FITIVEX-708226 format. One record per residue (C-alpha): residue in three letters; x negated, y negated, z negated. Coordinates in nm, 2 decimals, always signed. Layout:
# FITIVEX-708226
REC   mimar     east    north       up
REC     Ala        X        Y        Z
...
***
This chain:
# FITIVEX-708226
REC   mimar     east    north       up
REC     Unk   -23.14    +1.28    +6.65
REC     Unk   -22.85    +1.28    +6.41
REC     Unk   -22.89    +1.12    +6.07
REC     Unk   -22.77    +1.34    +5.77
REC     Unk   -22.59    +1.03    +5.62
REC     Unk   -22.40    +0.99    +5.94
REC     Unk   -22.29    +1.35    +5.95
REC     Unk   -22.18    +1.34    +5.58
REC     Unk   -21.99    +1.02    +5.64
REC     Unk   -21.80    +1.16    +5.94
REC     Unk   -21.73    +1.48    +5.76
REC     Unk   -21.60    +1.28    +5.46
REC     Unk   -21.38    +1.07    +5.69
REC     Unk   -21.25    +1.38    +5.86
REC     Unk   -21.17    +1.54    +5.53
REC     Unk   -20.99    +1.23    +5.41
REC     Unk   -20.78    +1.21    +5.73
REC     Unk   -20.70    +1.58    +5.69
REC     Unk   -20.58    +1.53    +5.34
REC     Unk   -20.36    +1.24    +5.46
REC     Unk   -20.22    +1.45    +5.74
REC     Unk   -20.14    +1.73    +5.49
REC     Unk   -19.97    +1.48    +5.26
REC     Unk   -19.76    +1.35    +5.55
REC     Unk   -19.67    +1.71    +5.64
REC     Unk   -19.56    +1.78    +5.29
REC     Unk   -19.36    +1.46    +5.28
REC     Unk   -19.19    +1.56    +5.61
REC     Unk   -19.12    +1.91    +5.48
REC     Unk   -18.95    +1.77    +5.17
REC     Unk   -18.74    +1.53    +5.38
REC     Unk   -18.63    +1.81    +5.61
REC     Unk   -18.54    +2.04    +5.31
REC     Unk   -18.35    +1.75    +5.15
REC     Unk   -18.16    +1.68    +5.48
REC     Unk   -18.08    +2.05    +5.53
REC     Unk   -17.90    +2.05    +5.20
REC     Unk   -17.69    +1.75    +5.29
REC     Unk   -17.53    +1.90    +5.60
REC     Unk   -17.23    +2.13    +5.57
REC     Unk   -17.29    +2.50    +5.61
REC     Unk   -17.26    +2.61    +5.97
REC     Unk   -17.29    +2.26    +6.11
REC     Unk   -17.51    +2.21    +6.42
REC     Unk   -17.71    +1.94    +6.25
REC     Unk   -17.80    +2.19    +5.98
REC     Unk   -17.91    +2.44    +6.24
REC     Unk   -18.12    +2.18    +6.42
REC     Unk   -18.27    +2.08    +6.09
REC     Unk   -18.35    +2.44    +5.99
REC     Unk   -18.53    +2.49    +6.33
REC     Unk   -18.78    +2.22    +6.24
REC     Unk   -18.89    +2.38    +5.91
REC     Unk   -19.12    +2.64    +6.07
REC     Unk   -19.27    +2.37    +6.30
REC     Unk   -19.36    +2.16    +6.00
REC     Unk   -19.49    +2.46    +5.80
REC     Unk   -19.72    +2.57    +6.09
REC     Unk   -19.85    +2.21    +6.13
REC     Unk   -19.93    +2.19    +5.76
REC     Unk   -20.11    +2.53    +5.78
REC     Unk   -20.30    +2.40    +6.08
REC     Unk   -20.40    +2.08    +5.90
REC     Unk   -20.49    +2.26    +5.58
REC     Unk   -20.71    +2.52    +5.75
REC     Unk   -20.88    +2.26    +5.96
REC     Unk   -20.95    +2.04    +5.66
REC     Unk   -21.08    +2.33    +5.45
REC     Unk   -21.29    +2.45    +5.74
REC     Unk   -21.45    +2.11    +5.79
REC     Unk   -21.49    +2.03    +5.42
REC     Unk   -21.66    +2.36    +5.34
REC     Unk   -21.84    +2.40    +5.67
REC     Unk   -21.70    +2.74    +5.73
REC     Unk   -21.76    +2.72    +6.11
REC     Unk   -22.13    +2.66    +6.05
REC     Unk   -22.15    +2.93    +5.78
REC     Unk   -21.93    +3.21    +5.93
REC     Unk   -21.92    +3.12    +6.30
REC     Unk   -21.69    +3.01    +6.58
REC     Unk   -21.41    +3.26    +6.49
REC     Unk   -21.32    +3.04    +6.19
REC     Unk   -21.14    +2.82    +6.45
REC     Unk   -20.91    +3.10    +6.56
REC     Unk   -20.65    +3.05    +6.28
REC     Unk   -20.62    +2.68    +6.39
REC     Unk   -20.53    +2.80    +6.74
REC     Unk   -20.28    +3.05    +6.59
REC     Unk   -20.11    +2.79    +6.37
REC     Unk   -20.08    +2.52    +6.64
REC     Unk   -19.96    +2.77    +6.90
REC     Unk   -19.69    +2.89    +6.67
REC     Unk   -19.59    +2.53    +6.60
REC     Unk   -19.56    +2.46    +6.97
REC     Unk   -19.35    +2.77    +7.02
REC     Unk   -19.12    +2.68    +6.73
REC     Unk   -19.10    +2.32    +6.87
REC     Unk   -19.00    +2.46    +7.21
REC     Unk   -18.72    +2.67    +7.04
REC     Unk   -18.60    +2.36    +6.84
REC     Unk   -18.59    +2.15    +7.16
REC     Unk   -18.40    +2.42    +7.34
REC     Unk   -18.15    +2.43    +7.06
REC     Unk   -18.10    +2.05    +7.08
REC     Unk   -18.06    +2.08    +7.46
REC     Unk   -17.80    +2.35    +7.43
REC     Unk   -17.60    +2.13    +7.18
REC     Unk   -17.63    +1.84    +7.42
REC     Unk   -17.50    +2.06    +7.70
REC     Unk   -17.21    +2.17    +7.48
REC     Unk   -17.10    +1.81    +7.43
REC     Unk   -17.15    +1.73    +7.80
REC     Unk   -17.45    +1.50    +7.74
REC     Unk   -17.69    +1.72    +7.94
REC     Unk   -17.63    +1.91    +8.26
***
């Protein structure tokens, strides 16, 4: 038997952690935007930096949706399908991360670091 206070405390902790993750994501986004502006136009570092922007955006969207869903109990109110946007955001983040990693690998190959 689950105690209501226990559920409320866990939900509050999850919401707090979600807010912290969103803040970290926004911080990372501001760092990446700042770094992008520092590199010269057309440089490979600028291209790599730009490729991480969508990754961070999708991770922030994932964290924001998850935190709102948990804080407002959308899953309990509207059903299981309220989790689907989380799968969408995290899947896109992984796809974009794969593309960024491939870009880094290709640059390493260009300089003879990777085979």
